[in-house]
C-alpha positions in Angstrom: 88.0 80.4 84.8 88.3 77.1 86.6 91.9 76.0 87.4 93.2 73.2 85.6 93.2 69.8 87.0 96.5 68.7 88.8 98.7 66.3 86.6 98.9 62.7 87.7 102.8 63.0 88.2 101.9 65.1 91.1 99.8 62.6 92.9 102.5 61.4 95.4 102.9 64.8 96.6 99.1 65.6 96.6 98.8 62.5 98.9 101.6 64.1 101.3 99.5 67.3 101.3 96.2 65.6 102.1 97.8 63.7 104.9 99.5 66.9 106.3 96.1 68.7 106.1 94.2 65.8 108.0 96.9 66.3 110.8 97.3 70.0 110.8 95.0 70.7 113.6 96.8 68.2 116.0 99.9 70.5 116.1 98.4 73.9 115.6 99.3 76.2 118.7 96.7 78.9 120.0 98.6 81.4 121.7 96.9 83.7 124.2 99.9 86.0 125.4 99.4 89.7 126.4 101.5 92.3 124.9 101.8 93.9 128.4 102.0 91.7 131.6 99.0 91.5 133.7 100.9 90.1 136.4 104.5 90.2 137.4 105.5 86.9 135.9 103.5 86.7 133.0 105.0 85.7 129.8 104.6 88.7 127.1 104.7 88.7 123.4 108.1 90.3 123.7 109.4 87.3 125.8 108.1 84.7 123.6 109.5 86.4 120.4 112.8 86.9 122.3 113.0 83.1 123.0 112.1 82.1 119.4 115.2 84.5 118.4 117.3 82.7 120.6 116.3 79.3 119.1 117.1 80.7 115.7 120.5 81.6 116.8 121.1 78.3 118.3 120.1 76.6 114.9 122.4 78.8 113.1 125.1 78.4 115.6 125.2 74.4 115.4 124.4 74.7 111.6 121.4 72.2 112.0 118.8 71.3 109.5 116.2 74.1 108.9 113.0 71.9 110.3 115.0 71.9 113.8 114.1 75.3 114.4 110.5 75.0 113.1 109.8 72.0 115.4 111.3 73.8 118.2 109.0 76.8 118.0 106.2 74.5 117.5 106.8 72.6 120.5 107.4 75.9 122.5 104.2 77.5 121.4 102.1 74.4 121.9 103.4 74.1 125.6 102.4 77.7 126.1 99.3 77.1 124.7 98.4 74.2 127.2 100.3 75.6 130.4 100.5 78.8 132.0 104.3 79.4 132.2 106.1 82.0 134.3 108.5 84.4 132.8 111.5 83.2 134.8 110.9 79.6 133.5 110.6 80.7 129.8 114.4 80.2 129.0 114.3 76.6 130.4 111.1 75.8 128.4 112.5 77.2 125.1 115.9 75.4 125.4 114.2 72.1 126.4 112.0 72.3 123.2 115.2 73.0 121.1 117.0 70.2 122.8 113.7 67.9 122.0 113.5 69.1 118.4 117.1 68.1 118.0 116.4 64.7 119.2 113.3 64.4 116.9 115.1 65.6 113.9 118.7 64.7 114.3 118.4 61.5 116.6 121.8 60.8 118.3 123.7 63.8 116.7 121.9 66.1 119.0 124.2 69.0 120.8 124.9 68.4 124.4 122.7 70.4 127.1 125.6 71.6 128.8 127.1 73.1 125.5 123.6 74.5 124.7 123.5 76.1 128.0 126.8 77.9 127.6 125.9 79.0 124.3 122.5 80.5 125.2 123.4 81.7 128.6 120.2 80.6 130.0 120.1 80.8 133.8 119.3 77.2 134.6 121.1 73.9 135.1 121.3 70.6 133.0 119.1 69.0 135.8 116.5 71.8 135.2 116.5 71.1 131.4 116.2 67.4 131.8 113.2 67.7 134.1 111.6 70.3 131.8 112.3 68.2 128.6 110.2 65.3 130.3 107.4 67.6 131.0 107.3 69.1 127.5 107.6 65.6 125.9 105.0 64.1 128.2 102.5 67.1 127.8 102.7 67.2 123.9 103.3 63.6 123.3 106.7 64.3 121.6 108.6 60.9 121.9 111.7 60.3 119.9 109.8 57.8 118.0 106.9 59.8 117.3 106.4 61.5 113.8 107.4 65.1 113.3 104.9 67.9 114.1 103.0 69.5 111.0 104.6 72.9 110.9 104.3 75.6 108.3 107.8 74.1 107.0 106.1 70.9 106.1 103.6 72.8 103.7 106.1 75.1 102.4 108.5 72.4 101.4 105.4 70.4 99.8 104.3 73.9 98.0 108.1 74.5 96.7 108.3 70.8 95.5 104.9 71.2 93.7 106.0 74.4 91.8 109.6 72.8 91.0 107.9 69.9 89.6 105.8 71.9 87.2 108.6 74.5 86.3 109.2 73.4 82.6 110.6 76.8 81.8 112.7 77.4 84.8 110.7 80.4 85.7 110.2 79.3 89.2 113.8 78.6 90.0 114.7 82.0 88.6 112.4 83.9 90.7 112.3 82.0 94.1 115.6 80.8 96.1 114.9 77.8 98.4 117.3 79.3 101.1 115.4 82.6 101.1 112.2 80.8 101.5 113.4 79.3 104.9 114.8 82.3 106.0 111.5 84.2 105.5 109.8 81.4 107.4 112.2 81.7 110.2 111.6 85.4 110.4 107.8 85.1 110.4 107.7 82.3 112.9 109.9 84.5 115.4 106.9 86.8 115.6 103.9 85.8 117.7 101.4 87.6 115.3 101.8 84.9 113.0 101.8 81.9 115.4 97.8 81.6 115.4 97.3 81.3 111.7 97.0 77.8 109.9 100.4 76.5 109.1 99.2 75.9 105.4 98.0 79.6 105.3 101.4 80.9 106.6 103.4 78.9 104.0 101.1 79.9 101.2 101.5 83.5 102.2 105.1 83.5 102.2 105.3 81.6 99.1 103.2 84.3 97.3 105.3 87.1 98.9 108.7 85.5 97.4 107.3 85.2 93.9 106.0 88.8 94.1 109.6 89.9 95.3 111.2 87.5 92.7 109.2 89.0 89.8 110.0 92.4 90.7 113.7 91.8 91.0 113.5 90.4 87.4 111.9 93.5 85.9 114.6 94.5 83.4 113.9 91.0 81.7 110.7 89.7 83.1 109.7 86.3 82.8 106.7 85.4 80.2 103.3 86.6 81.8 101.8 83.1 80.7 104.5 81.4 83.1 103.5 83.6 85.9 99.9 83.1 85.4 100.4 79.5 85.5 102.2 79.6 88.8 99.4 81.8 90.5 96.8 79.4 89.0 98.5 76.4 90.8 98.7 78.3 93.9 95.0 78.8 93.8 94.4 75.2 93.2 96.5 74.8 96.4 94.1 77.3 98.2 91.2 75.5 97.3 92.6 72.2 98.2 93.5 73.3 101.7 89.9 75.0 102.2 91.6 78.6 102.7 89.0 81.2 102.6 90.0 84.5 100.6 89.4 86.6 103.8 91.6 84.3 106.0 94.4 84.5 103.6 94.2 88.0 103.1 94.6 88.7 106.7 97.5 86.1 107.0 99.1 87.6 104.0 98.8 91.1 105.3 100.5 90.0 108.6 103.2 88.2 107.0 104.0 91.2 104.8 104.0 93.5 107.8 106.5 91.2 109.6 108.8 90.7 106.6 108.6 94.7 106.1 109.9 95.3 109.7 112.8 92.8 109.3 113.9 94.2 105.9 113.8 97.7 107.7 115.9 96.6 110.6 118.7 95.1 108.2 119.1 98.6 106.5 119.5 100.2 109.8 123.3 100.5 110.9 123.8 98.5 114.0 125.1 100.8 116.8 125.0 98.5 120.0 128.2 98.5 121.8 130.0 95.1 122.5 129.2 94.0 126.0 131.2 91.3 127.6 129.6 89.2 130.4 132.1 88.0 132.9 132.0 86.5 136.5 133.0 88.7 139.5 136.2 86.5 140.0 137.3 87.4 136.4 136.4 91.1 136.7 138.7 91.3 139.6 141.4 90.0 137.8 141.1 92.0 134.7 143.6 95.0 134.5 141.9 98.4 135.0 142.9 99.7 131.5 140.1 102.4 132.1 142.1 104.2 134.7 145.2 104.5 132.9 146.1 108.0 131.8 148.6 108.9 129.4 151.4 111.3 130.6 153.1 111.9 127.1 153.2 115.2 125.7 150.9 115.8 122.5 153.1 116.0 119.3 152.2 119.0 117.0 151.3 118.3 113.6 153.3 121.3 112.2 156.2 121.1 114.4 158.3 118.9 116.9 158.6 119.0 120.4 161.1 121.7 121.7 163.6 119.7 123.7 166.5 121.4 125.5 169.7 120.4 124.0 172.3 118.9 126.5 176.0 118.9 125.5 178.0 115.8 126.1 181.0 117.8 127.7 178.7 119.6 130.3 177.3 116.2 131.4 181.0 114.9 132.0 181.8 118.2 134.1 178.9 117.4 136.2 179.9 114.0 137.1 183.5 114.9 137.8 182.1 117.5 140.2 180.0 115.2 141.9 182.9 112.7 142.5 185.0 115.5 144.2 182.5 116.5 146.5 
């Protein structure tokens, strides 16, 4: 059955989608990062993913808009696509991308570099970050006045607006939470396995996953089947509009589900890592060596009291008198 035509009321959103699709290829990264280092200073998938997690923590720490993280990871991945970066410079590249993303999204309200360095504990100086930020900006053409890059967040926000606009029976709002959508996208983009897919594919795969999870959550009182079919049909129209083949979408959807599954499994595992304090040598010397303190008190038994030899007051006074005479 052919999908229904898109309503005229959605034409403004459709024009935004067409514009995003036309610019998608300009901002798409193509990472070729090894899983294991071929040389000593190679950036591996683990190093890249670790840097992405740091960017996510910084975004949460400063309570920044969602697109700051997505723009920062896009800048970082595109820079890794264009240039070969050494592992020791990866922290500087990622923090510089984050600061540049803050300037692009937030303008003058971006956090200070000195404070970002303290929070991220990156082993570089403010001067290093300023120089690296200029390099990233020049290589990628990311000037403060330039438009924001097209990222999976761009498409996911458009898809979400589409489905919210046609949600007459409040079915979509019941099964999909906007905050959970951005959270899932953050988790997926922290994994390099998903970086090379088209942004429109990643967004569509995440939305389909969120709808499946939401429908399963409402099993005691499921929404009408006709409403779910209407949502799925509209997603099919978006897939056709974006020229996403079925084979490519299935591959992307499978990878996204794998990443989300690993993330959910990690949440359920109890965190047992010990708290580690990072201090300087000067502070360490001034710390009190509490680990070397040993108690000398006698253990109190549960079923009895300590047997303390009684001492009479008179005997004590007699001993004092004897000492004075001597």
